[in-house]
Backbone atoms as SQL, in Angstrom:
CREATE TABLE atoms (id INTEGER PRIMARY KEY, chain TEXT, resi INTEGER, resn TEXT, atom TEXT, x REAL, y REAL, z REAL);
INSERT INTO atoms VALUES
  (1, 'A', 1, 'MET', 'N', 0.859, -1.175, 0.000),
  (2, 'A', 1, 'MET', 'CA', 0.000, 0.000, 0.000),
  (3, 'A', 1, 'MET', 'C', 0.899, 1.231, 0.000),
  (4, 'A', 2, 'GLY', 'N', 0.633, 2.136, -0.890),
  (5, 'A', 2, 'GLY', 'CA', 1.403, 3.365, -0.948),
  (6, 'A', 2, 'GLY', 'C', 0.514, 4.546, -1.250),
  (7, 'A', 3, 'SER', 'N', 1.114, 5.708, -1.239),
  (8, 'A', 3, 'SER', 'CA', 0.378, 6.925, -1.551),
  (9, 'A', 3, 'SER', 'C', -0.039, 6.903, -3.011),
  (10, 'A', 4, 'ASN', 'N', -1.296, 7.231, -3.274),
  (11, 'A', 4, 'ASN', 'CA', -1.745, 7.272, -4.660),
  (12, 'A', 4, 'ASN', 'C', -2.201, 8.671, -5.079),
  (13, 'A', 5, 'VAL', 'N', -1.856, 9.664, -4.262),
  (14, 'A', 5, 'VAL', 'CA', -2.023, 11.062, -4.660),
  (15, 'A', 5, 'VAL', 'C', -0.788, 11.838, -4.231),
  (16, 'A', 6, 'LEU', 'N', -0.513, 12.862, -4.980),
  (17, 'A', 6, 'LEU', 'CA', 0.554, 13.792, -4.667),
  (18, 'A', 6, 'LEU', 'C', -0.083, 15.174, -4.705),
  (19, 'A', 7, 'VAL', 'N', 0.144, 15.970, -3.677),
  (20, 'A', 7, 'VAL', 'CA', -0.450, 17.297, -3.583),
  (21, 'A', 7, 'VAL', 'C', 0.668, 18.329, -3.608),
  (22, 'A', 8, 'PHE', 'N', 0.527, 19.309, -4.471),
  (23, 'A', 8, 'PHE', 'CA', 1.403, 20.479, -4.460),
  (24, 'A', 8, 'PHE', 'C', 0.519, 21.640, -4.042),
  (25, 'A', 9, 'ALA', 'N', 0.807, 22.220, -2.881),
  (26, 'A', 9, 'ALA', 'CA', -0.068, 23.235, -2.290),
  (27, 'A', 9, 'ALA', 'C', 0.691, 24.535, -2.034),
  (28, 'A', 10, 'TRP', 'N', -0.075, 25.606, -1.817),
  (29, 'A', 10, 'TRP', 'CA', 0.508, 26.902, -1.522),
  (30, 'A', 10, 'TRP', 'C', -0.492, 27.749, -0.747),
  (31, 'A', 11, 'ASN', 'N', 0.041, 28.818, -0.181),
  (32, 'A', 11, 'ASN', 'CA', -0.809, 29.788, 0.501),
  (33, 'A', 11, 'ASN', 'C', -1.224, 30.878, -0.475),
  (34, 'A', 12, 'ARG', 'N', -0.256, 31.625, -0.988),
  (35, 'A', 12, 'ARG', 'CA', -0.553, 32.737, -1.890),
  (36, 'A', 12, 'ARG', 'C', 0.705, 33.118, -2.655),
  (37, 'A', 13, 'SER', 'N', 0.533, 33.935, -3.668),
  (38, 'A', 13, 'SER', 'CA', 1.690, 34.494, -4.375),
  (39, 'A', 13, 'SER', 'C', 2.361, 35.509, -3.463),
  (40, 'A', 14, 'LEU', 'N', 3.665, 35.563, -3.530),
  (41, 'A', 14, 'LEU', 'CA', 4.379, 36.599, -2.790),
  (42, 'A', 14, 'LEU', 'C', 4.050, 37.954, -3.416),
  (43, 'A', 15, 'PRO', 'N', 3.868, 38.988, -2.594),
  (44, 'A', 15, 'PRO', 'CA', 3.540, 40.317, -3.122),
  (45, 'A', 15, 'PRO', 'C', 4.570, 40.764, -4.156),
  (46, 'A', 16, 'GLY', 'N', 4.071, 41.227, -5.289),
  (47, 'A', 16, 'GLY', 'CA', 4.930, 41.680, -6.369),
  (48, 'A', 16, 'GLY', 'C', 5.328, 40.573, -7.335),
  (49, 'A', 17, 'ARG', 'N', 4.987, 39.344, -7.023),
  (50, 'A', 17, 'ARG', 'CA', 5.368, 38.216, -7.885),
  (51, 'A', 17, 'ARG', 'C', 4.148, 37.491, -8.453),
  (52, 'A', 18, 'GLU', 'N', 3.030, 38.166, -8.440),
  (53, 'A', 18, 'GLU', 'CA', 1.795, 37.555, -8.920),
  (54, 'A', 18, 'GLU', 'C', 1.862, 37.162, -10.394),
  (55, 'A', 19, 'SER', 'N', 2.483, 37.989, -11.224),
  (56, 'A', 19, 'SER', 'CA', 2.600, 37.664, -12.653),
  (57, 'A', 19, 'SER', 'C', 3.447, 36.419, -12.859),
  (58, 'A', 20, 'LEU', 'N', 4.498, 36.298, -12.088),
  (59, 'A', 20, 'LEU', 'CA', 5.337, 35.106, -12.164),
  (60, 'A', 20, 'LEU', 'C', 4.547, 33.874, -11.742),
  (61, 'A', 21, 'SER', 'N', 3.732, 34.004, -10.714),
  (62, 'A', 21, 'SER', 'CA', 2.888, 32.891, -10.266),
  (63, 'A', 21, 'SER', 'C', 1.891, 32.487, -11.336),
  (64, 'A', 22, 'ALA', 'N', 1.267, 33.470, -11.982),
  (65, 'A', 22, 'ALA', 'CA', 0.289, 33.170, -13.029),
  (66, 'A', 22, 'ALA', 'C', 0.944, 32.432, -14.194),
  (67, 'A', 23, 'GLN', 'N', 2.124, 32.869, -14.581),
  (68, 'A', 23, 'GLN', 'CA', 2.846, 32.214, -15.674),
  (69, 'A', 23, 'GLN', 'C', 3.233, 30.789, -15.285),
  (70, 'A', 24, 'HIS', 'N', 3.749, 30.630, -14.076),
  (71, 'A', 24, 'HIS', 'CA', 4.169, 29.296, -13.638),
  (72, 'A', 24, 'HIS', 'C', 2.970, 28.368, -13.494),
  (73, 'A', 25, 'PHE', 'N', 1.840, 28.882, -13.033),
  (74, 'A', 25, 'PHE', 'CA', 0.627, 28.080, -12.914),
  (75, 'A', 25, 'PHE', 'C', 0.281, 27.469, -14.273),
  (76, 'A', 26, 'GLN', 'N', 0.296, 28.301, -15.312),
  (77, 'A', 26, 'GLN', 'CA', -0.022, 27.822, -16.662),
  (78, 'A', 26, 'GLN', 'C', 0.999, 26.784, -17.128),
  (79, 'A', 27, 'GLU', 'N', 2.269, 27.035, -16.887),
  (80, 'A', 27, 'GLU', 'CA', 3.314, 26.097, -17.299),
  (81, 'A', 27, 'GLU', 'C', 3.223, 24.782, -16.528),
  (82, 'A', 28, 'PHE', 'N', 2.855, 24.856, -15.258),
  (83, 'A', 28, 'PHE', 'CA', 2.708, 23.642, -14.455),
  (84, 'A', 28, 'PHE', 'C', 1.519, 22.825, -14.956),
  (85, 'A', 29, 'MET', 'N', 0.431, 23.505, -15.347),
  (86, 'A', 29, 'MET', 'CA', -0.724, 22.819, -15.930),
  (87, 'A', 29, 'MET', 'C', -0.304, 22.082, -17.206),
  (88, 'A', 30, 'GLU', 'N', 0.478, 22.736, -18.049),
  (89, 'A', 30, 'GLU', 'CA', 0.948, 22.109, -19.283),
  (90, 'A', 30, 'GLU', 'C', 1.842, 20.908, -18.969),
  (91, 'A', 31, 'TYR', 'N', 2.718, 21.055, -17.997),
  (92, 'A', 31, 'TYR', 'CA', 3.601, 19.967, -17.576),
  (93, 'A', 31, 'TYR', 'C', 2.785, 18.762, -17.108),
  (94, 'A', 32, 'LEU', 'N', 1.797, 18.999, -16.259),
  (95, 'A', 32, 'LEU', 'CA', 0.970, 17.893, -15.773),
  (96, 'A', 32, 'LEU', 'C', 0.145, 17.277, -16.899),
  (97, 'A', 33, 'GLY', 'N', -0.296, 18.091, -17.847),
  (98, 'A', 33, 'GLY', 'CA', -1.001, 17.553, -19.009),
  (99, 'A', 33, 'GLY', 'C', -0.122, 16.601, -19.804),
  (100, 'A', 34, 'THR', 'N', 1.130, 16.959, -19.970),
  (101, 'A', 34, 'THR', 'CA', 2.088, 16.084, -20.660),
  (102, 'A', 34, 'THR', 'C', 2.294, 14.799, -19.880),
  (103, 'A', 35, 'GLU', 'N', 2.401, 14.912, -18.562),
  (104, 'A', 35, 'GLU', 'CA', 2.588, 13.722, -17.723),
  (105, 'A', 35, 'GLU', 'C', 1.367, 12.799, -17.799),
  (106, 'A', 36, 'LYS', 'N', 0.188, 13.387, -17.893),
  (107, 'A', 36, 'LYS', 'CA', -1.033, 12.585, -18.019),
  (108, 'A', 36, 'LYS', 'C', -1.065, 11.870, -19.373),
  (109, 'A', 37, 'ARG', 'N', -0.783, 12.596, -20.435),
  (110, 'A', 37, 'ARG', 'CA', -0.794, 11.987, -21.773),
  (111, 'A', 37, 'ARG', 'C', 0.235, 10.869, -21.891),
  (112, 'A', 38, 'SER', 'N', 1.346, 10.986, -21.190),
  (113, 'A', 38, 'SER', 'CA', 2.393, 9.955, -21.249),
  (114, 'A', 38, 'SER', 'C', 2.065, 8.747, -20.370),
  (115, 'A', 39, 'GLY', 'N', 1.034, 8.875, -19.522),
  (116, 'A', 39, 'GLY', 'CA', 0.660, 7.781, -18.630),
  (117, 'A', 39, 'GLY', 'C', 1.410, 7.772, -17.312),
  (118, 'A', 40, 'ARG', 'N', 2.211, 8.783, -17.074),
  (119, 'A', 40, 'ARG', 'CA', 2.960, 8.843, -15.820),
  (120, 'A', 40, 'ARG', 'C', 2.054, 9.157, -14.629),
  (121, 'A', 41, 'ILE', 'N', 0.989, 9.925, -14.886),
  (122, 'A', 41, 'ILE', 'CA', -0.029, 10.175, -13.863),
  (123, 'A', 41, 'ILE', 'C', -1.383, 9.816, -14.454),
  (124, 'A', 42, 'GLU', 'N', -2.339, 9.508, -13.591),
  (125, 'A', 42, 'GLU', 'CA', -3.686, 9.176, -14.064),
  (126, 'A', 42, 'GLU', 'C', -4.495, 10.429, -14.360),
  (127, 'A', 43, 'ASN', 'N', -4.377, 11.414, -13.468),
  (128, 'A', 43, 'ASN', 'CA', -5.171, 12.618, -13.608),
  (129, 'A', 43, 'ASN', 'C', -4.624, 13.679, -12.664),
  (130, 'A', 44, 'PHE', 'N', -5.054, 14.901, -12.866),
  (131, 'A', 44, 'PHE', 'CA', -4.702, 15.989, -11.948),
  (132, 'A', 44, 'PHE', 'C', -5.840, 16.987, -11.926),
  (133, 'A', 45, 'GLU', 'N', -5.924, 17.706, -10.828),
  (134, 'A', 45, 'GLU', 'CA', -6.991, 18.692, -10.675),
  (135, 'A', 45, 'GLU', 'C', -6.463, 19.881, -9.887),
  (136, 'A', 46, 'PRO', 'N', -6.493, 21.081, -10.467),
  (137, 'A', 46, 'PRO', 'CA', -6.151, 22.272, -9.691),
  (138, 'A', 46, 'PRO', 'C', -7.354, 22.681, -8.841),
  (139, 'A', 47, 'VAL', 'N', -7.095, 23.086, -7.613),
  (140, 'A', 47, 'VAL', 'CA', -8.165, 23.490, -6.694),
  (141, 'A', 47, 'VAL', 'C', -7.779, 24.820, -6.060),
  (142, 'A', 48, 'LEU', 'N', -8.672, 25.791, -6.149),
  (143, 'A', 48, 'LEU', 'CA', -8.497, 27.061, -5.447),
  (144, 'A', 48, 'LEU', 'C', -9.561, 27.150, -4.375),
  (145, 'A', 49, 'LEU', 'N', -9.164, 27.452, -3.164),
  (146, 'A', 49, 'LEU', 'CA', -10.101, 27.539, -2.051),
  (147, 'A', 49, 'LEU', 'C', -10.641, 28.954, -1.919),
  (148, 'A', 50, 'GLU', 'N', -11.867, 29.056, -1.452),
  (149, 'A', 50, 'GLU', 'CA', -12.451, 30.368, -1.178),
  (150, 'A', 50, 'GLU', 'C', -11.655, 31.042, -0.055),
  (151, 'A', 51, 'PRO', 'N', -11.557, 32.375, -0.069),
  (152, 'A', 51, 'PRO', 'CA', -10.854, 33.063, 1.018),
  (153, 'A', 51, 'PRO', 'C', -11.427, 32.661, 2.372),
  (154, 'A', 52, 'HIS', 'N', -10.543, 32.283, 3.296),
  (155, 'A', 52, 'HIS', 'CA', -10.996, 31.808, 4.608),
  (156, 'A', 52, 'HIS', 'C', -10.061, 32.211, 5.735),
  (157, 'A', 53, 'GLY', 'N', -9.040, 32.995, 5.436),
  (158, 'A', 53, 'GLY', 'CA', -8.134, 33.460, 6.478),
  (159, 'A', 53, 'GLY', 'C', -7.081, 32.451, 6.869),
  (160, 'A', 54, 'GLY', 'N', -7.021, 31.328, 6.180),
  (161, 'A', 54, 'GLY', 'CA', -6.050, 30.291, 6.493),
  (162, 'A', 54, 'GLY', 'C', -4.773, 30.428, 5.683),
  (163, 'A', 55, 'THR', 'N', -3.894, 29.471, 5.853),
  (164, 'A', 55, 'THR', 'CA', -2.602, 29.506, 5.168),
  (165, 'A', 55, 'THR', 'C', -2.493, 28.448, 4.082),
  (166, 'A', 56, 'PHE', 'N', -3.613, 27.885, 3.691),
  (167, 'A', 56, 'PHE', 'CA', -3.670, 26.842, 2.671),
  (168, 'A', 56, 'PHE', 'C', -4.792, 27.248, 1.724),
  (169, 'A', 57, 'ASN', 'N', -4.423, 27.791, 0.565),
  (170, 'A', 57, 'ASN', 'CA', -5.439, 28.413, -0.292),
  (171, 'A', 57, 'ASN', 'C', -5.550, 27.835, -1.698),
  (172, 'A', 58, 'GLY', 'N', -4.683, 26.917, -2.058),
  (173, 'A', 58, 'GLY', 'CA', -4.785, 26.281, -3.359),
  (174, 'A', 58, 'GLY', 'C', -3.868, 25.080, -3.439),
  (175, 'A', 59, 'PHE', 'N', -4.215, 24.168, -4.345),
  (176, 'A', 59, 'PHE', 'CA', -3.368, 22.989, -4.518),
  (177, 'A', 59, 'PHE', 'C', -3.681, 22.290, -5.827),
  (178, 'A', 60, 'PHE', 'N', -2.748, 21.482, -6.270),
  (179, 'A', 60, 'PHE', 'CA', -2.955, 20.543, -7.363),
  (180, 'A', 60, 'PHE', 'C', -3.054, 19.166, -6.723),
  (181, 'A', 61, 'LEU', 'N', -4.115, 18.452, -7.035),
  (182, 'A', 61, 'LEU', 'CA', -4.294, 17.077, -6.594),
  (183, 'A', 61, 'LEU', 'C', -3.940, 16.197, -7.786),
  (184, 'A', 62, 'ILE', 'N', -2.884, 15.420, -7.629),
  (185, 'A', 62, 'ILE', 'CA', -2.361, 14.603, -8.724),
  (186, 'A', 62, 'ILE', 'C', -2.547, 13.143, -8.345),
  (187, 'A', 63, 'ARG', 'N', -3.268, 12.401, -9.177),
  (188, 'A', 63, 'ARG', 'CA', -3.572, 10.996, -8.896),
  (189, 'A', 63, 'ARG', 'C', -2.720, 10.096, -9.777),
  (190, 'A', 64, 'GLY', 'N', -2.352, 8.950, -9.213),
  (191, 'A', 64, 'GLY', 'CA', -1.592, 7.989, -9.996),
  (192, 'A', 64, 'GLY', 'C', -1.224, 6.768, -9.185),
  (193, 'A', 65, 'GLU', 'N', -0.546, 5.843, -9.847),
  (194, 'A', 65, 'GLU', 'CA', -0.053, 4.652, -9.167),
  (195, 'A', 65, 'GLU', 'C', 1.099, 5.060, -8.255),
  (196, 'A', 66, 'PRO', 'N', 1.200, 4.443, -7.075),
  (197, 'A', 66, 'PRO', 'CA', 2.235, 4.840, -6.118),
  (198, 'A', 66, 'PRO', 'C', 3.653, 4.891, -6.703),
  (199, 'A', 67, 'GLN', 'N', 4.039, 3.880, -7.448),
  (200, 'A', 67, 'GLN', 'CA', 5.398, 3.846, -8.000),
  (201, 'A', 67, 'GLN', 'C', 5.622, 4.968, -9.010),
  (202, 'A', 68, 'LYS', 'N', 4.624, 5.204, -9.846),
  (203, 'A', 68, 'LYS', 'CA', 4.762, 6.261, -10.845),
  (204, 'A', 68, 'LYS', 'C', 4.788, 7.641, -10.203),
  (205, 'A', 69, 'LEU', 'N', 4.017, 7.822, -9.128),
  (206, 'A', 69, 'LEU', 'CA', 4.061, 9.110, -8.419),
  (207, 'A', 69, 'LEU', 'C', 5.418, 9.319, -7.760),
  (208, 'A', 70, 'SER', 'N', 6.003, 8.247, -7.246),
  (209, 'A', 70, 'SER', 'CA', 7.348, 8.348, -6.668),
  (210, 'A', 70, 'SER', 'C', 8.356, 8.750, -7.733),
  (211, 'A', 71, 'GLU', 'N', 8.235, 8.139, -8.909),
  (212, 'A', 71, 'GLU', 'CA', 9.136, 8.498, -10.014),
  (213, 'A', 71, 'GLU', 'C', 8.950, 9.966, -10.393),
  (214, 'A', 72, 'LEU', 'N', 7.698, 10.407, -10.459),
  (215, 'A', 72, 'LEU', 'CA', 7.421, 11.803, -10.782),
  (216, 'A', 72, 'LEU', 'C', 8.060, 12.722, -9.744),
  (217, 'A', 73, 'ALA', 'N', 7.821, 12.435, -8.463),
  (218, 'A', 73, 'ALA', 'CA', 8.319, 13.294, -7.382),
  (219, 'A', 73, 'ALA', 'C', 9.842, 13.299, -7.294),
  (220, 'A', 74, 'ASN', 'N', 10.482, 12.290, -7.857),
  (221, 'A', 74, 'ASN', 'CA', 11.940, 12.222, -7.844),
  (222, 'A', 74, 'ASN', 'C', 12.572, 12.693, -9.146),
  (223, 'A', 75, 'SER', 'N', 11.753, 13.185, -10.073),
  (224, 'A', 75, 'SER', 'CA', 12.276, 13.613, -11.370),
  (225, 'A', 75, 'SER', 'C', 12.845, 15.035, -11.296),
  (226, 'A', 76, 'ARG', 'N', 13.753, 15.294, -12.190),
  (227, 'A', 76, 'ARG', 'CA', 14.362, 16.625, -12.284),
  (228, 'A', 76, 'ARG', 'C', 13.317, 17.675, -12.652),
  (229, 'A', 77, 'GLU', 'N', 12.397, 17.327, -13.556),
  (230, 'A', 77, 'GLU', 'CA', 11.371, 18.283, -13.992),
  (231, 'A', 77, 'GLU', 'C', 10.479, 18.690, -12.822),
  (232, 'A', 78, 'TRP', 'N', 10.064, 17.713, -12.005),
  (233, 'A', 78, 'TRP', 'CA', 9.246, 18.019, -10.829),
  (234, 'A', 78, 'TRP', 'C', 10.021, 18.945, -9.890),
  (235, 'A', 79, 'ALA', 'N', 11.269, 18.591, -9.626),
  (236, 'A', 79, 'ALA', 'CA', 12.095, 19.399, -8.723),
  (237, 'A', 79, 'ALA', 'C', 12.233, 20.830, -9.243),
  (238, 'A', 80, 'GLN', 'N', 12.377, 20.993, -10.558),
  (239, 'A', 80, 'GLN', 'CA', 12.493, 22.344, -11.116),
  (240, 'A', 80, 'GLN', 'C', 11.234, 23.158, -10.843),
  (241, 'A', 81, 'HIS', 'N', 10.068, 22.542, -10.992),
  (242, 'A', 81, 'HIS', 'CA', 8.820, 23.265, -10.717),
  (243, 'A', 81, 'HIS', 'C', 8.697, 23.608, -9.232),
  (244, 'A', 82, 'ILE', 'N', 9.061, 22.679, -8.372),
  (245, 'A', 82, 'ILE', 'CA', 8.962, 22.923, -6.927),
  (246, 'A', 82, 'ILE', 'C', 9.911, 24.048, -6.515),
  (247, 'A', 83, 'VAL', 'N', 11.131, 24.013, -7.025),
  (248, 'A', 83, 'VAL', 'CA', 12.101, 25.060, -6.702),
  (249, 'A', 83, 'VAL', 'C', 11.642, 26.407, -7.258),
  (250, 'A', 84, 'ARG', 'N', 11.125, 26.433, -8.472),
  (251, 'A', 84, 'ARG', 'CA', 10.607, 27.687, -9.032),
  (252, 'A', 84, 'ARG', 'C', 9.524, 28.264, -8.131),
  (253, 'A', 85, 'GLY', 'N', 8.654, 27.400, -7.612),
  (254, 'A', 85, 'GLY', 'CA', 7.578, 27.858, -6.746),
  (255, 'A', 85, 'GLY', 'C', 8.087, 28.565, -5.498),
  (256, 'A', 86, 'LEU', 'N', 9.250, 28.170, -5.019),
  (257, 'A', 86, 'LEU', 'CA', 9.813, 28.798, -3.822),
  (258, 'A', 86, 'LEU', 'C', 10.088, 30.284, -4.017),
  (259, 'A', 87, 'PHE', 'N', 10.306, 30.704, -5.260),
  (260, 'A', 87, 'PHE', 'CA', 10.634, 32.098, -5.549),
  (261, 'A', 87, 'PHE', 'C', 9.413, 33.003, -5.680),
  (262, 'A', 88, 'HIS', 'N', 8.215, 32.424, -5.785),
  (263, 'A', 88, 'HIS', 'CA', 7.050, 33.294, -5.955),
  (264, 'A', 88, 'HIS', 'C', 5.836, 32.866, -5.133),
  (265, 'A', 89, 'LEU', 'N', 5.930, 31.741, -4.418),
  (266, 'A', 89, 'LEU', 'CA', 4.799, 31.277, -3.619),
  (267, 'A', 89, 'LEU', 'C', 5.139, 31.248, -2.136),
  (268, 'A', 90, 'ASP', 'N', 4.230, 31.741, -1.342),
  (269, 'A', 90, 'ASP', 'CA', 4.348, 31.653, 0.112),
  (270, 'A', 90, 'ASP', 'C', 3.727, 30.329, 0.557),
  (271, 'A', 91, 'GLY', 'N', 4.431, 29.583, 1.379),
  (272, 'A', 91, 'GLY', 'CA', 3.882, 28.365, 1.960),
  (273, 'A', 91, 'GLY', 'C', 3.728, 27.205, 1.004),
  (274, 'A', 92, 'SER', 'N', 4.551, 27.147, -0.043),
  (275, 'A', 92, 'SER', 'CA', 4.422, 26.021, -0.968),
  (276, 'A', 92, 'SER', 'C', 4.957, 24.742, -0.322),
  (277, 'A', 93, 'CYS', 'N', 4.308, 23.627, -0.654),
  (278, 'A', 93, 'CYS', 'CA', 4.725, 22.344, -0.096),
  (279, 'A', 93, 'CYS', 'C', 4.202, 21.210, -0.959),
  (280, 'A', 94, 'THR', 'N', 4.791, 20.046, -0.783),
  (281, 'A', 94, 'THR', 'CA', 4.280, 18.840, -1.431),
  (282, 'A', 94, 'THR', 'C', 4.001, 17.806, -0.354),
  (283, 'A', 95, 'VAL', 'N', 2.915, 17.075, -0.541),
  (284, 'A', 95, 'VAL', 'CA', 2.487, 16.067, 0.426),
  (285, 'A', 95, 'VAL', 'C', 1.973, 14.866, -0.356),
  (286, 'A', 96, 'ARG', 'N', 2.301, 13.681, 0.107),
  (287, 'A', 96, 'ARG', 'CA', 1.759, 12.468, -0.486),
  (288, 'A', 96, 'ARG', 'C', 0.567, 12.023, 0.345),
  (289, 'A', 97, 'GLY', 'N', -0.410, 11.423, -0.311),
  (290, 'A', 97, 'GLY', 'CA', -1.595, 10.983, 0.397),
  (291, 'A', 97, 'GLY', 'C', -2.293, 9.871, -0.359),
  (292, 'A', 98, 'MET', 'N', -3.521, 9.625, 0.042),
  (293, 'A', 98, 'MET', 'CA', -4.271, 8.545, -0.583),
  (294, 'A', 98, 'MET', 'C', -5.715, 8.945, -0.775),
  (295, 'A', 99, 'HIS', 'N', -6.368, 8.248, -1.693),
  (296, 'A', 99, 'HIS', 'CA', -7.797, 8.425, -1.933),
  (297, 'A', 99, 'HIS', 'C', -8.355, 7.081, -2.375),
  (298, 'A', 100, 'GLY', 'N', -9.682, 7.037, -2.521),
  (299, 'A', 100, 'GLY', 'CA', -10.323, 5.822, -3.001),
  (300, 'A', 100, 'GLY', 'C', -10.109, 4.630, -2.076),
  (301, 'A', 101, 'GLN', 'N', -9.889, 3.487, -2.658),
  (302, 'A', 101, 'GLN', 'CA', -9.720, 2.237, -1.900),
  (303, 'A', 101, 'GLN', 'C', -8.542, 2.316, -0.933),
  (304, 'A', 102, 'ALA', 'N', -7.517, 3.080, -1.269),
  (305, 'A', 102, 'ALA', 'CA', -6.358, 3.200, -0.382),
  (306, 'A', 102, 'ALA', 'C', -6.745, 3.805, 0.966),
  (307, 'A', 103, 'VAL', 'N', -7.758, 4.665, 0.983),
  (308, 'A', 103, 'VAL', 'CA', -8.233, 5.234, 2.257),
  (309, 'A', 103, 'VAL', 'C', -8.812, 4.123, 3.123),
  (310, 'A', 104, 'MET', 'N', -9.610, 3.259, 2.536),
  (311, 'A', 104, 'MET', 'CA', -10.217, 2.169, 3.301),
  (312, 'A', 104, 'MET', 'C', -9.151, 1.206, 3.821),
  (313, 'A', 105, 'GLU', 'N', -8.136, 0.932, 3.017),
  (314, 'A', 105, 'GLU', 'CA', -7.046, 0.062, 3.464),
  (315, 'A', 105, 'GLU', 'C', -6.299, 0.692, 4.642),
  (316, 'A', 106, 'ARG', 'N', -6.052, 1.993, 4.578),
  (317, 'A', 106, 'ARG', 'CA', -5.347, 2.683, 5.663),
  (318, 'A', 106, 'ARG', 'C', -6.198, 2.744, 6.914),
  (319, 'A', 107, 'MET', 'N', -7.503, 3.000, 6.744),
  (320, 'A', 107, 'MET', 'CA', -8.394, 3.044, 7.899),
  (321, 'A', 107, 'MET', 'C', -8.489, 1.669, 8.563),
  (322, 'A', 108, 'ASP', 'N', -8.506, 0.604, 7.767),
  (323, 'A', 108, 'ASP', 'CA', -8.529, -0.744, 8.307),
  (324, 'A', 108, 'ASP', 'C', -7.265, -0.993, 9.140),
  (325, 'A', 109, 'LEU', 'N', -6.126, -0.576, 8.626),
  (326, 'A', 109, 'LEU', 'CA', -4.866, -0.703, 9.355),
  (327, 'A', 109, 'LEU', 'C', -4.917, 0.091, 10.652),
  (328, 'A', 110, 'TRP', 'N', -5.450, 1.289, 10.596),
  (329, 'A', 110, 'TRP', 'CA', -5.551, 2.155, 11.772),
  (330, 'A', 110, 'TRP', 'C', -6.472, 1.526, 12.818),
  (331, 'A', 111, 'ILE', 'N', -7.642, 1.052, 12.388),
  (332, 'A', 111, 'ILE', 'CA', -8.594, 0.445, 13.317),
  (333, 'A', 111, 'ILE', 'C', -7.990, -0.783, 13.992),
  (334, 'A', 112, 'ARG', 'N', -7.278, -1.583, 13.229),
  (335, 'A', 112, 'ARG', 'CA', -6.651, -2.788, 13.790),
  (336, 'A', 112, 'ARG', 'C', -5.520, -2.439, 14.779),
  (337, 'A', 113, 'SER', 'N', -5.001, -1.233, 14.672),
  (338, 'A', 113, 'SER', 'CA', -3.893, -0.817, 15.543),
  (339, 'A', 113, 'SER', 'C', -4.352, -0.158, 16.829),
  (340, 'A', 114, 'ILE', 'N', -5.652, 0.114, 16.971),
  (341, 'A', 114, 'ILE', 'CA', -6.170, 0.738, 18.190),
  (342, 'A', 114, 'ILE', 'C', -5.985, -0.244, 19.345),
  (343, 'A', 115, 'PRO', 'N', -5.324, 0.197, 20.407),
  (344, 'A', 115, 'PRO', 'CA', -5.130, -0.708, 21.559),
  (345, 'A', 115, 'PRO', 'C', -6.464, -1.170, 22.138),
  (346, 'A', 116, 'LYS', 'N', -6.514, -2.417, 22.465),
  (347, 'A', 116, 'LYS', 'CA', -7.713, -2.981, 23.094),
  (348, 'A', 116, 'LYS', 'C', -7.663, -2.672, 24.588),
  (349, 'A', 117, 'SER', 'N', -8.768, -2.226, 25.132),
  (350, 'A', 117, 'SER', 'CA', -8.810, -1.885, 26.565),
  (351, 'A', 117, 'SER', 'C', -8.982, -3.136, 27.410);
């Protein structure tokens, strides 16, 4: 069982770097589209959250097979996008996670690990 989603998230564009963020957003969308067409990822979805006063305001949810997501996250192209984000995004981060059947498998593992009283 492994992570079958990869999340690239951010808080906001750094003041004065909004144009750079907009350009990179478009280029990252194109990059993920290429990765999808090549079969390296299953799908991706950009998500923007409504203003809520928090520090987590947008993310890309990238779905795929665990091994392929690991390959993606370890690629030079991925690293270039992540590093670029550091120059114009506040609070950027990447997180691995799960969805679908993998959630049920993890919850089953968690339930079985609860100490018995």
